[in-house]
C-alpha positions in Angstrom: -13.8 9.4 -15.0 -13.2 5.8 -14.7 -16.7 5.0 -15.0 -17.1 6.7 -18.3 -14.2 4.5 -19.5 -16.2 1.3 -18.4 -14.2 0.6 -15.3 -16.4 -0.6 -12.6 -16.0 1.2 -9.1 -16.9 -0.8 -6.0 -18.0 1.9 -3.5 -18.6 -0.7 -0.9 -14.7 -0.7 -0.3 -14.5 3.1 0.2 -14.8 3.1 4.1 -12.1 0.5 4.2 -9.7 2.5 1.9 -10.3 5.9 3.9 -9.9 3.9 7.2 -6.5 2.4 6.1 -5.3 5.6 4.7 -6.2 7.5 8.0 -4.4 5.2 10.2 -1.3 5.0 8.0 -1.4 8.9 8.2 -1.2 8.7 11.8 1.2 5.8 12.2 3.7 6.5 9.6 5.1 9.7 11.0 5.5 8.2 14.4 7.4 5.1 13.1 9.7 7.5 11.0 10.4 9.3 14.2 11.0 6.4 16.5 12.9 3.7 14.4 16.3 4.3 13.3 17.4 5.0 9.6 19.5 1.8 9.6 16.0 -0.1 10.1 14.5 1.7 7.1 17.5 0.9 4.9 16.3 -2.8 4.9 12.7 -2.6 5.6 11.8 -0.4 2.6 13.6 -2.3 -0.1 12.5 -5.5 1.4 8.9 -4.4 1.3 9.2 -2.9 -2.4 10.6 -6.1 -3.4 8.0 -8.2 -1.8 5.2 -5.9 -3.2 6.8 -6.3 -6.8 7.2 -10.1 -6.4 3.5 -10.5 -5.3 2.2 -8.3 -8.0 4.1 -10.2 -10.7 3.0 -13.7 -9.3 -0.6 -12.7 -9.0 -0.8 -10.6 -12.2 0.7 -13.4 -14.3 -1.2 -16.3 -12.4 2.0 -18.1 -11.7 
């Protein structure tokens, strides 16, 4: 569907995406079970803020 719209897809990166998703699917439930909720209350907003800030700075070339 993306190819019909003229968006190029790099299939060389596909194994890396699958590997990262596989490792995240294994590690995430373990971390959620082991780490207390108090830690996640700080980690998740900080992570989301950092990703948003990086997206703005890289996207706007600041």
